mmCIF file of the C-alpha atoms, coordinates in Angstrom:
data_MODEL
# 
_entry.id   MODEL 
# 
loop_
_atom_site.group_PDB 
_atom_site.id 
_atom_site.type_symbol 
_atom_site.label_atom_id 
_atom_site.label_alt_id 
_atom_site.label_comp_id 
_atom_site.label_asym_id 
_atom_site.label_entity_id 
_atom_site.label_seq_id 
_atom_site.pdbx_PDB_ins_code 
_atom_site.Cartn_x 
_atom_site.Cartn_y 
_atom_site.Cartn_z 
_atom_site.occupancy 
_atom_site.B_iso_or_equiv 
_atom_site.pdbx_formal_charge 
_atom_site.auth_seq_id 
_atom_site.auth_comp_id 
_atom_site.auth_asym_id 
_atom_site.auth_atom_id 
_atom_site.pdbx_PDB_model_num 
ATOM 1   C CA . UNK A 1 1   ? 23.791  3.249   -32.176 1.00 0.00 ? 1   UNK A CA 1 
ATOM 2   C CA . UNK A 1 2   ? 26.471  4.996   -30.216 1.00 0.00 ? 2   UNK A CA 1 
ATOM 3   C CA . UNK A 1 3   ? 26.597  5.611   -26.479 1.00 0.00 ? 3   UNK A CA 1 
ATOM 4   C CA . UNK A 1 4   ? 28.273  8.972   -26.875 1.00 0.00 ? 4   UNK A CA 1 
ATOM 5   C CA . UNK A 1 5   ? 26.478  12.175  -26.217 1.00 0.00 ? 5   UNK A CA 1 
ATOM 6   C CA . UNK A 1 6   ? 27.797  14.822  -28.630 1.00 0.00 ? 6   UNK A CA 1 
ATOM 7   C CA . UNK A 1 7   ? 27.792  17.460  -25.887 1.00 0.00 ? 7   UNK A CA 1 
ATOM 8   C CA . UNK A 1 8   ? 29.284  15.538  -22.960 1.00 0.00 ? 8   UNK A CA 1 
ATOM 9   C CA . UNK A 1 9   ? 31.098  12.528  -24.433 1.00 0.00 ? 9   UNK A CA 1 
ATOM 10  C CA . UNK A 1 10  ? 30.518  8.912   -23.330 1.00 0.00 ? 10  UNK A CA 1 
ATOM 11  C CA . UNK A 1 11  ? 27.546  8.273   -21.036 1.00 0.00 ? 11  UNK A CA 1 
ATOM 12  C CA . UNK A 1 12  ? 27.830  6.297   -17.856 1.00 0.00 ? 12  UNK A CA 1 
ATOM 13  C CA . UNK A 1 13  ? 25.085  3.887   -16.818 1.00 0.00 ? 13  UNK A CA 1 
ATOM 14  C CA . UNK A 1 14  ? 23.441  6.258   -14.328 1.00 0.00 ? 14  UNK A CA 1 
ATOM 15  C CA . UNK A 1 15  ? 23.260  9.137   -16.782 1.00 0.00 ? 15  UNK A CA 1 
ATOM 16  C CA . UNK A 1 16  ? 21.849  6.874   -19.508 1.00 0.00 ? 16  UNK A CA 1 
ATOM 17  C CA . UNK A 1 17  ? 19.152  5.593   -17.136 1.00 0.00 ? 17  UNK A CA 1 
ATOM 18  C CA . UNK A 1 18  ? 18.275  9.148   -16.100 1.00 0.00 ? 18  UNK A CA 1 
ATOM 19  C CA . UNK A 1 19  ? 17.980  10.263  -19.736 1.00 0.00 ? 19  UNK A CA 1 
ATOM 20  C CA . UNK A 1 20  ? 15.825  7.235   -20.591 1.00 0.00 ? 20  UNK A CA 1 
ATOM 21  C CA . UNK A 1 21  ? 13.515  7.901   -17.634 1.00 0.00 ? 21  UNK A CA 1 
ATOM 22  C CA . UNK A 1 22  ? 13.256  11.538  -18.727 1.00 0.00 ? 22  UNK A CA 1 
ATOM 23  C CA . UNK A 1 23  ? 12.294  10.546  -22.267 1.00 0.00 ? 23  UNK A CA 1 
ATOM 24  C CA . UNK A 1 24  ? 9.734   8.015   -20.989 1.00 0.00 ? 24  UNK A CA 1 
ATOM 25  C CA . UNK A 1 25  ? 8.227   10.680  -18.723 1.00 0.00 ? 25  UNK A CA 1 
ATOM 26  C CA . UNK A 1 26  ? 8.939   8.715   -15.545 1.00 0.00 ? 26  UNK A CA 1 
ATOM 27  C CA . UNK A 1 27  ? 10.433  10.035  -12.321 1.00 0.00 ? 27  UNK A CA 1 
ATOM 28  C CA . UNK A 1 28  ? 14.213  9.797   -11.983 1.00 0.00 ? 28  UNK A CA 1 
ATOM 29  C CA . UNK A 1 29  ? 15.758  6.409   -11.399 1.00 0.00 ? 29  UNK A CA 1 
ATOM 30  C CA . UNK A 1 30  ? 14.695  5.022   -8.048  1.00 0.00 ? 30  UNK A CA 1 
ATOM 31  C CA . UNK A 1 31  ? 16.932  4.692   -5.048  1.00 0.00 ? 31  UNK A CA 1 
ATOM 32  C CA . UNK A 1 32  ? 17.873  1.576   -3.112  1.00 0.00 ? 32  UNK A CA 1 
ATOM 33  C CA . UNK A 1 33  ? 15.334  2.697   -0.493  1.00 0.00 ? 33  UNK A CA 1 
ATOM 34  C CA . UNK A 1 34  ? 12.578  2.688   -3.129  1.00 0.00 ? 34  UNK A CA 1 
ATOM 35  C CA . UNK A 1 35  ? 13.526  -0.853  -4.148  1.00 0.00 ? 35  UNK A CA 1 
ATOM 36  C CA . UNK A 1 36  ? 13.471  -1.974  -0.512  1.00 0.00 ? 36  UNK A CA 1 
ATOM 37  C CA . UNK A 1 37  ? 10.085  -0.345  0.140   1.00 0.00 ? 37  UNK A CA 1 
ATOM 38  C CA . UNK A 1 38  ? 8.656   -1.773  -3.092  1.00 0.00 ? 38  UNK A CA 1 
ATOM 39  C CA . UNK A 1 39  ? 9.880   -5.251  -2.128  1.00 0.00 ? 39  UNK A CA 1 
ATOM 40  C CA . UNK A 1 40  ? 8.431   -4.988  1.399   1.00 0.00 ? 40  UNK A CA 1 
ATOM 41  C CA . UNK A 1 41  ? 5.049   -3.955  0.082   1.00 0.00 ? 41  UNK A CA 1 
ATOM 42  C CA . UNK A 1 42  ? 5.081   -6.803  -2.452  1.00 0.00 ? 42  UNK A CA 1 
ATOM 43  C CA . UNK A 1 43  ? 5.761   -9.199  0.435   1.00 0.00 ? 43  UNK A CA 1 
ATOM 44  C CA . UNK A 1 44  ? 3.014   -7.660  2.602   1.00 0.00 ? 44  UNK A CA 1 
ATOM 45  C CA . UNK A 1 45  ? 0.488   -7.902  -0.222  1.00 0.00 ? 45  UNK A CA 1 
ATOM 46  C CA . UNK A 1 46  ? 1.405   -11.561 -0.770  1.00 0.00 ? 46  UNK A CA 1 
ATOM 47  C CA . UNK A 1 47  ? 0.963   -12.355 2.937   1.00 0.00 ? 47  UNK A CA 1 
ATOM 48  C CA . UNK A 1 48  ? -2.345  -10.447 3.068   1.00 0.00 ? 48  UNK A CA 1 
ATOM 49  C CA . UNK A 1 49  ? -3.551  -12.468 0.075   1.00 0.00 ? 49  UNK A CA 1 
ATOM 50  C CA . UNK A 1 50  ? -2.554  -15.740 1.763   1.00 0.00 ? 50  UNK A CA 1 
ATOM 51  C CA . UNK A 1 51  ? -4.117  -14.964 5.132   1.00 0.00 ? 51  UNK A CA 1 
ATOM 52  C CA . UNK A 1 52  ? -7.185  -13.399 3.519   1.00 0.00 ? 52  UNK A CA 1 
ATOM 53  C CA . UNK A 1 53  ? -7.813  -16.466 1.407   1.00 0.00 ? 53  UNK A CA 1 
ATOM 54  C CA . UNK A 1 54  ? -7.948  -18.658 4.490   1.00 0.00 ? 54  UNK A CA 1 
ATOM 55  C CA . UNK A 1 55  ? -10.053 -16.122 6.439   1.00 0.00 ? 55  UNK A CA 1 
ATOM 56  C CA . UNK A 1 56  ? -12.631 -16.052 3.654   1.00 0.00 ? 56  UNK A CA 1 
ATOM 57  C CA . UNK A 1 57  ? -12.996 -19.826 3.883   1.00 0.00 ? 57  UNK A CA 1 
ATOM 58  C CA . UNK A 1 58  ? -14.151 -19.523 7.521   1.00 0.00 ? 58  UNK A CA 1 
ATOM 59  C CA . UNK A 1 59  ? -16.679 -16.757 7.131   1.00 0.00 ? 59  UNK A CA 1 
ATOM 60  C CA . UNK A 1 60  ? -18.266 -14.864 4.263   1.00 0.00 ? 60  UNK A CA 1 
ATOM 61  C CA . UNK A 1 61  ? -18.090 -11.450 5.941   1.00 0.00 ? 61  UNK A CA 1 
ATOM 62  C CA . UNK A 1 62  ? -14.254 -11.592 5.907   1.00 0.00 ? 62  UNK A CA 1 
ATOM 63  C CA . UNK A 1 63  ? -14.288 -10.576 2.231   1.00 0.00 ? 63  UNK A CA 1 
ATOM 64  C CA . UNK A 1 64  ? -14.982 -6.903  2.994   1.00 0.00 ? 64  UNK A CA 1 
ATOM 65  C CA . UNK A 1 65  ? -12.125 -6.336  5.502   1.00 0.00 ? 65  UNK A CA 1 
ATOM 66  C CA . UNK A 1 66  ? -9.822  -8.425  3.278   1.00 0.00 ? 66  UNK A CA 1 
ATOM 67  C CA . UNK A 1 67  ? -10.462 -6.246  0.233   1.00 0.00 ? 67  UNK A CA 1 
ATOM 68  C CA . UNK A 1 68  ? -10.276 -3.014  2.246   1.00 0.00 ? 68  UNK A CA 1 
ATOM 69  C CA . UNK A 1 69  ? -6.933  -4.081  3.753   1.00 0.00 ? 69  UNK A CA 1 
ATOM 70  C CA . UNK A 1 70  ? -5.580  -5.182  0.359   1.00 0.00 ? 70  UNK A CA 1 
ATOM 71  C CA . UNK A 1 71  ? -6.507  -1.899  -1.328  1.00 0.00 ? 71  UNK A CA 1 
ATOM 72  C CA . UNK A 1 72  ? -5.202  0.120   1.642   1.00 0.00 ? 72  UNK A CA 1 
ATOM 73  C CA . UNK A 1 73  ? -1.809  -1.594  1.383   1.00 0.00 ? 73  UNK A CA 1 
ATOM 74  C CA . UNK A 1 74  ? -1.694  -1.024  -2.386  1.00 0.00 ? 74  UNK A CA 1 
ATOM 75  C CA . UNK A 1 75  ? -2.652  2.651   -1.960  1.00 0.00 ? 75  UNK A CA 1 
ATOM 76  C CA . UNK A 1 76  ? -0.077  3.094   0.809   1.00 0.00 ? 76  UNK A CA 1 
ATOM 77  C CA . UNK A 1 77  ? 2.563   1.485   -1.385  1.00 0.00 ? 77  UNK A CA 1 
ATOM 78  C CA . UNK A 1 78  ? 1.901   3.834   -4.293  1.00 0.00 ? 78  UNK A CA 1 
ATOM 79  C CA . UNK A 1 79  ? 2.225   6.856   -2.008  1.00 0.00 ? 79  UNK A CA 1 
ATOM 80  C CA . UNK A 1 80  ? 5.363   5.621   -0.217  1.00 0.00 ? 80  UNK A CA 1 
ATOM 81  C CA . UNK A 1 81  ? 7.769   5.075   -3.090  1.00 0.00 ? 81  UNK A CA 1 
ATOM 82  C CA . UNK A 1 82  ? 9.233   7.832   -5.222  1.00 0.00 ? 82  UNK A CA 1 
ATOM 83  C CA . UNK A 1 83  ? 9.784   5.661   -8.278  1.00 0.00 ? 83  UNK A CA 1 
ATOM 84  C CA . UNK A 1 84  ? 9.577   1.942   -8.866  1.00 0.00 ? 84  UNK A CA 1 
ATOM 85  C CA . UNK A 1 85  ? 12.882  0.337   -9.804  1.00 0.00 ? 85  UNK A CA 1 
ATOM 86  C CA . UNK A 1 86  ? 13.259  -0.432  -13.498 1.00 0.00 ? 86  UNK A CA 1 
ATOM 87  C CA . UNK A 1 87  ? 11.735  -3.823  -14.350 1.00 0.00 ? 87  UNK A CA 1 
ATOM 88  C CA . UNK A 1 88  ? 10.245  -4.336  -10.904 1.00 0.00 ? 88  UNK A CA 1 
ATOM 89  C CA . UNK A 1 89  ? 6.680   -3.511  -11.934 1.00 0.00 ? 89  UNK A CA 1 
ATOM 90  C CA . UNK A 1 90  ? 6.619   -6.504  -14.253 1.00 0.00 ? 90  UNK A CA 1 
ATOM 91  C CA . UNK A 1 91  ? 8.110   -8.744  -11.549 1.00 0.00 ? 91  UNK A CA 1 
ATOM 92  C CA . UNK A 1 92  ? 5.559   -7.418  -9.050  1.00 0.00 ? 92  UNK A CA 1 
ATOM 93  C CA . UNK A 1 93  ? 2.705   -8.022  -11.497 1.00 0.00 ? 93  UNK A CA 1 
ATOM 94  C CA . UNK A 1 94  ? 3.797   -11.620 -12.106 1.00 0.00 ? 94  UNK A CA 1 
ATOM 95  C CA . UNK A 1 95  ? 4.128   -12.207 -8.359  1.00 0.00 ? 95  UNK A CA 1 
ATOM 96  C CA . UNK A 1 96  ? 0.672   -10.859 -7.550  1.00 0.00 ? 96  UNK A CA 1 
ATOM 97  C CA . UNK A 1 97  ? -0.856  -12.690 -10.543 1.00 0.00 ? 97  UNK A CA 1 
ATOM 98  C CA . UNK A 1 98  ? 0.855   -15.894 -9.391  1.00 0.00 ? 98  UNK A CA 1 
ATOM 99  C CA . UNK A 1 99  ? -0.557  -15.430 -5.897  1.00 0.00 ? 99  UNK A CA 1 
ATOM 100 C CA . UNK A 1 100 ? -3.985  -14.787 -7.427  1.00 0.00 ? 100 UNK A CA 1 
ATOM 101 C CA . UNK A 1 101 ? -3.763  -18.006 -9.420  1.00 0.00 ? 101 UNK A CA 1 
ATOM 102 C CA . UNK A 1 102 ? -2.661  -19.874 -6.313  1.00 0.00 ? 102 UNK A CA 1 
ATOM 103 C CA . UNK A 1 103 ? -5.788  -18.602 -4.525  1.00 0.00 ? 103 UNK A CA 1 
ATOM 104 C CA . UNK A 1 104 ? -7.881  -20.602 -6.991  1.00 0.00 ? 104 UNK A CA 1 
ATOM 105 C CA . UNK A 1 105 ? -5.690  -23.694 -6.619  1.00 0.00 ? 105 UNK A CA 1 
ATOM 106 C CA . UNK A 1 106 ? -5.628  -23.536 -2.812  1.00 0.00 ? 106 UNK A CA 1 
ATOM 107 C CA . UNK A 1 107 ? -9.352  -22.900 -2.371  1.00 0.00 ? 107 UNK A CA 1 
ATOM 108 C CA . UNK A 1 108 ? -10.188 -25.749 -4.733  1.00 0.00 ? 108 UNK A CA 1 
ATOM 109 C CA . UNK A 1 109 ? -7.676  -28.050 -3.061  1.00 0.00 ? 109 UNK A CA 1 
ATOM 110 C CA . UNK A 1 110 ? -8.889  -27.249 0.443   1.00 0.00 ? 110 UNK A CA 1 
ATOM 111 C CA . UNK A 1 111 ? -12.494 -27.881 -0.523  1.00 0.00 ? 111 UNK A CA 1 
ATOM 112 C CA . UNK A 1 112 ? -11.550 -31.258 -2.006  1.00 0.00 ? 112 UNK A CA 1 
ATOM 113 C CA . UNK A 1 113 ? -9.540  -32.162 1.089   1.00 0.00 ? 113 UNK A CA 1 
ATOM 114 C CA . UNK A 1 114 ? -12.408 -31.028 3.345   1.00 0.00 ? 114 UNK A CA 1 
ATOM 115 C CA . UNK A 1 115 ? -14.840 -33.399 1.610   1.00 0.00 ? 115 UNK A CA 1 
ATOM 116 C CA . UNK A 1 116 ? -12.474 -36.373 1.443   1.00 0.00 ? 116 UNK A CA 1 
ATOM 117 C CA . UNK A 1 117 ? -10.193 -36.631 4.479   1.00 0.00 ? 117 UNK A CA 1 
ATOM 118 C CA . UNK A 1 118 ? -11.023 -33.577 6.580   1.00 0.00 ? 118 UNK A CA 1 
ATOM 119 C CA . UNK A 1 119 ? -9.018  -30.474 7.294   1.00 0.00 ? 119 UNK A CA 1 
ATOM 120 C CA . UNK A 1 120 ? -6.580  -29.750 10.092  1.00 0.00 ? 120 UNK A CA 1 
ATOM 121 C CA . UNK A 1 121 ? -5.000  -26.363 10.874  1.00 0.00 ? 121 UNK A CA 1 
ATOM 122 C CA . UNK A 1 122 ? -1.855  -27.464 9.043   1.00 0.00 ? 122 UNK A CA 1 
ATOM 123 C CA . UNK A 1 123 ? -3.761  -27.588 5.751   1.00 0.00 ? 123 UNK A CA 1 
ATOM 124 C CA . UNK A 1 124 ? -4.823  -23.974 6.254   1.00 0.00 ? 124 UNK A CA 1 
ATOM 125 C CA . UNK A 1 125 ? -1.276  -22.933 7.069   1.00 0.00 ? 125 UNK A CA 1 
ATOM 126 C CA . UNK A 1 126 ? 0.009   -24.743 3.974   1.00 0.00 ? 126 UNK A CA 1 
ATOM 127 C CA . UNK A 1 127 ? -2.655  -23.015 1.870   1.00 0.00 ? 127 UNK A CA 1 
ATOM 128 C CA . UNK A 1 128 ? -1.711  -19.550 3.169   1.00 0.00 ? 128 UNK A CA 1 
ATOM 129 C CA . UNK A 1 129 ? 1.973   -20.227 2.472   1.00 0.00 ? 129 UNK A CA 1 
ATOM 130 C CA . UNK A 1 130 ? 1.262   -21.529 -1.043  1.00 0.00 ? 130 UNK A CA 1 
ATOM 131 C CA . UNK A 1 131 ? -0.727  -18.399 -1.878  1.00 0.00 ? 131 UNK A CA 1 
ATOM 132 C CA . UNK A 1 132 ? 1.997   -16.108 -0.556  1.00 0.00 ? 132 UNK A CA 1 
ATOM 133 C CA . UNK A 1 133 ? 5.002   -17.840 -2.183  1.00 0.00 ? 133 UNK A CA 1 
ATOM 134 C CA . UNK A 1 134 ? 4.791   -16.276 -5.708  1.00 0.00 ? 134 UNK A CA 1 
ATOM 135 C CA . UNK A 1 135 ? 4.502   -12.777 -4.239  1.00 0.00 ? 135 UNK A CA 1 
ATOM 136 C CA . UNK A 1 136 ? 7.327   -13.424 -1.773  1.00 0.00 ? 136 UNK A CA 1 
ATOM 137 C CA . UNK A 1 137 ? 9.581   -14.686 -4.578  1.00 0.00 ? 137 UNK A CA 1 
ATOM 138 C CA . UNK A 1 138 ? 8.804   -11.527 -6.569  1.00 0.00 ? 138 UNK A CA 1 
ATOM 139 C CA . UNK A 1 139 ? 9.597   -9.400  -3.493  1.00 0.00 ? 139 UNK A CA 1 
ATOM 140 C CA . UNK A 1 140 ? 12.942  -11.172 -3.049  1.00 0.00 ? 140 UNK A CA 1 
ATOM 141 C CA . UNK A 1 141 ? 13.819  -10.599 -6.708  1.00 0.00 ? 141 UNK A CA 1 
ATOM 142 C CA . UNK A 1 142 ? 12.933  -6.908  -6.454  1.00 0.00 ? 142 UNK A CA 1 
ATOM 143 C CA . UNK A 1 143 ? 14.990  -6.499  -3.286  1.00 0.00 ? 143 UNK A CA 1 
ATOM 144 C CA . UNK A 1 144 ? 17.963  -8.321  -4.783  1.00 0.00 ? 144 UNK A CA 1 
ATOM 145 C CA . UNK A 1 145 ? 17.811  -6.244  -7.953  1.00 0.00 ? 145 UNK A CA 1 
ATOM 146 C CA . UNK A 1 146 ? 17.572  -3.053  -5.868  1.00 0.00 ? 146 UNK A CA 1 
ATOM 147 C CA . UNK A 1 147 ? 20.655  -3.836  -3.769  1.00 0.00 ? 147 UNK A CA 1 
ATOM 148 C CA . UNK A 1 148 ? 22.670  -4.813  -6.852  1.00 0.00 ? 148 UNK A CA 1 
ATOM 149 C CA . UNK A 1 149 ? 22.882  -1.155  -7.929  1.00 0.00 ? 149 UNK A CA 1 
# 
């Protein structure tokens, strides 16, 4: 495979990415702003998941506002960015899936701690942080990849 275009000569990286996005039917390559916005929303979703997990443990009715807020943030994210940076969707998916898995671990752990030694506010704070960490790591990776352009 050659990187030369018979009509224009050698392709630079930007032109190759634009042509690939055109062939895949995606919007043009995203900007640094899109990467920053995508990373911020990934971080917000991770924090909402962490705080929502703890809120649900206190009261059952917190599930409805939690889900409404989570879907509102996701909807707002999709409308705010022009194009997601290449490879960031997979990173975002792994971050959100990791936070989702941590929800199960944290809820189980907090219930065990509640029945054995009792809970203090620090346990709840630790649980919220543990749920948010995979999403925050994904957000940092997306932001770093976006500024490396």
